[in-house]
VEXDRENDO-134007 format. One record per residue (C-alpha): x, y, z. Coordinates in steps of 0.5 Angstrom, whole numbers, padded with zeros to 4 digits, always signed. Example, Ala and Ser with C-alpha at 12.3 -4.5 7.8 and 13.67 -1.06 7.14 Angstrom:
<rs>
+0025-0009+0016+0027-0002+0014
</rs>
This chain:
<rs>
+0166+0283+0335+0162+0278+0332+0166+0278+0326+0172+0277+0330+0169+0271+0333+0167+0268+0327+0174+0269+0324+0177+0266+0330+0172+0260+0330+0174+0259+0323+0181+0259+0324+0180+0254+0330+0175+0249+0327+0180+0249+0320+0184+0244+0324+0179+0239+0324+0179+0233+0319+0186+0233+0318+0189+0229+0323+0184+0223+0325+0188+0222+0332+0187+0230+0334+0180+0229+0332+0179+0223+0336+0182+0227+0342+0178+0233+0341+0172+0229+0341+0174+0226+0347+0176+0233+0350+0169+0236+0348+0165+0230+0350+0160+0232+0356+0163+0226+0360+0171+0227+0361+0172+0234+0363+0166+0235+0367+0166+0228+0370+0174+0229+0372+0172+0236+0375+0167+0232+0379+0171+0227+0382+0176+0232+0384+0171+0236+0388+0169+0229+0391+0177+0228+0393+0177+0235+0395+0171+0234+0400+0175+0229+0404+0182+0232+0403+0186+0236+0408+0192+0234+0412+0188+0237+0418+0181+0239+0421+0182+0246+0419+0185+0245+0412+0179+0239+0411+0174+0244+0413+0177+0250+0408+0176+0245+0402+0169+0243+0404+0167+0250+0404+0170+0251+0397+0167+0245+0395+0160+0247+0397+0162+0254+0394+0163+0250+0388+0156+0247+0388+0152+0253+0389+0156+0256+0384+0154+0251+0379+0147+0253+0381+0147+0260+0380+0151+0260+0373+0146+0255+0370+0141+0260+0372+0144+0266+0370+0146+0262+0363+0138+0260+0363+0136+0267+0364+0141+0270+0359+0138+0265+0354+0131+0267+0355+0133+0274+0352+0138+0272+0347+0139+0266+0343+0145+0265+0339+0145+0259+0333+0151+0254+0334+0156+0255+0329+0154+0249+0325+0147+0252+0323+0149+0258+0319+0156+0256+0317+0160+0251+0313+0164+0247+0319+0167+0241+0320+0163+0238+0326+0166+0233+0330+0160+0233+0335+0153+0232+0336+0148+0238+0334+0146+0241+0340+0140+0245+0340+0140+0250+0345+0143+0257+0345+0151+0257+0344+0152+0264+0348+0154+0264+0353+0157+0257+0354+0154+0253+0360+0159+0248+0359+0165+0253+0360+0161+0257+0365+0160+0251+0370+0167+0248+0369+0170+0255+0370+0166+0256+0376+0168+0250+0379+0176+0251+0377+0175+0258+0381+0172+0256+0387+0177+0250+0388+0183+0255+0386+0180+0260+0392+0182+0254+0397+0188+0250+0393+0192+0254+0388+0195+0248+0385+0189+0244+0384+0185+0250+0382+0190+0251+0376+0190+0244+0374+0182+0245+0374+0183+0252+0370+0187+0248+0365+0182+0242+0364+0176+0248+0363+0180+0251+0358+0182+0245+0354+0174+0243+0354+0173+0250+0352+0178+0250+0346+0176+0243+0344+0168+0245+0344+0170+0251+0339+0175+0246+0335+0169+0241+0335+0164+0246+0332+0159+0247+0337+0161+0254+0340+0164+0260+0338+0170+0263+0342+0166+0268+0345+0161+0263+0348+0167+0260+0352+0170+0267+0354+0163+0270+0356+0161+0263+0359+0168+0262+0363+0167+0270+0365+0160+0268+0368+0163+0262+0372+0169+0265+0375+0165+0272+0377+0160+0268+0380+0165+0263+0384+0169+0269+0386+0163+0273+0389+0161+0267+0393+0168+0266+0395+0169+0273+0397+0162+0274+0400+0162+0267+0404+0162+0270+0411+0155+0272+0410+0153+0265+0409+0158+0261+0413+0154+0259+0418+0149+0255+0413+0156+0252+0410+0158+0250+0417+0151+0247+0418+0151+0243+0412+0158+0240+0414+0156+0239+0421+0150+0235+0418+0155+0231+0413+0159+0229+0419+0154+0226+0423+0153+0221+0417+0160+0220+0417+0160+0224+0410+0165+0229+0412
</rs>
């Protein structure tokens, strides 16, 4: 599997360095700001969206599930990294790096775990916006491979962790729905929901 991962990485990264506009777009997409910031702005807008009280409340529960998912997937990635460290592609291979050199473990990709968790949590309450977020998360992951900072398997496993955690939280939210509703009620007291 590692050999397939390396071959696929090499094939994707080979596209870097030939078209400066493409490199610039990929650097922009792979950055720590554009996609994560956009996903956060979508969460913020979802918090206040909805054509009626029931829809707004459903969206707010989805946003809270997304936020809880971030905490859990980040903890999961840290836990995996405490047992398994994988060097970034640029450490052991001759790659065209379009990005700064992160020093943390490449596997699983925390960036993919978080972005796919956010997408899955919102997809559970609004399919159209969720699909758009999945598209952004996939572009983000591809750009990070293209830019030389992750292997494809890092993105796939990170995305799987993110979607899995968000899915489990969404489908089990009845267990902690009273807590979520309490948070929403407190936010309403301060005109924040």
